[in-house]
C-alpha angles and dihedrals in degrees: 000000000000116000088241092053092049088053088053091050090052089049090053089050090052092047091051093045092058090043090074089064092047089052092049091053093048094052089062086071108024136044111252099250091045090051091051095046090052091051089060095040090055089050100045105042098066101028101054086062094049106042130054123249116281116262090225119100116265095256093062092048091049092041093050091050095049096045096042102033109033103026106028100036094030087054095042095048093048088048090056090046091049093059109282111141118237094236097049091043088056092059103038090053089060090073080091088082094067088039093050093051095047091049095049090049092050100040106025098030090235098155112205120220119247094253090051092053089046094049090051094048091048089050090048091052087053089053091047089052092052092048093052095042092047098059119148094038095091148040129237092245091046090054095043095050089046091052090048089051090054092054090050089050090054090050090049089054089052092051092049091050096045094048097073090221113182092186107047093175091056090051089052095048096047095043090056091070087068105065105050102073095042090046091047092049092049090046089054087052097048101035105017129259094261092052088049089053094045093050091052097045095044098048113153131214091260090052090049090050092049092049093047093053098046091044106041106021101031103032103025099039101020099045090034090061096036095052092048091055091045089054091046102043137027120278090244090060099046107031097065091063086074088071084080092065096080088056093055090037097054095043093047093047089050091050099042106024099029092237107162125251115198135175092281092058092046093049091046092051090053088054091052092051090048089054089048090051090057089055097044091045089055093049094048091049090048093055094044092050092047090050091050091047092049092051093049102038109018115063113198111257122203128168087269097053091041091056090045088055091053095047091052090049089052092050090048091052093050092049090049092052096246130125108294090212089066109103132197115246115257118234118247088242087062091051094047094045093048093045094091091053091042103029098156109349140349121288118277094259091053089052093047091055091047094050093049092047091052092050092053095051091049090051089050089048094053091045095051094040091229143087120307108277120260130206117271118253085218 
């Protein structure tokens, strides 16, 4: 990954770390499923009028909305309402990093490097240390729901990657139309229709701020950047950056919610950073090796250099006594590098020359009463 994209991934981790505090504050005024529904309503309503429809098939758009919006966030918000602390939820949720890498390898055949697997495992050990050392800050149902949310997030990453979407923001916006109705229906079953209506109509300023943050900052900015990185790079390169979320989540919960941070939390955060360093180191080494290999073994081909190569092959064929019309095959790298210059057909001036030459040959053929003249082999 480029250095600028790694910084963006760290920014997303910081946004999502603070997001757990915003959720905790919003749950003081709203039922969890109602807060989740309002989150996606706030994202979808303005954006679907501003961005084009996604290029992915409808099943990917609907599937992403159901898995990410209804299952992942519905379970996570319910876990926080059921007694899961914000800081601990931020770290348990990052089990999705390991799940994402394993799913991508199994389903998409994205084989992670050994250092990437090692980095994810080291980061997961850090998360495990935090989970063990932070006992008493959660409930069994809260922990189970958060782990389920992590699995759903891994599946959502897989759906995004498999969709082949070229406009990740469009997919995010249009998929946000999917969750609100199922979430409000579930909220009506769990909390009662009148309670849902009262919560929406009696929304306080604190609740509005929480909805604004989780909708526009966490979802629009956070997942907008995240999905763009997922589309551009492999899941094994991007997903481990979410291991930073607990670092920001624990620190923001300590600053804003007075949740304690002890030596265990600090040591575990250091382990998480060490695991992430392994992944980043591998990505940087891959990019440097690819650049070096390209400089040594892959000359830069342009239309001019490709034409020069064909001319040299033609001259060599004549000097060897073979047919000068025989042309050496062009490597696929040449074709891929010249595709931008000739995406569909040659430029106008080339087509013009060819049409004039063809007309002249046809005229000569009619005049001589025979076939079109061919170049001599002598």
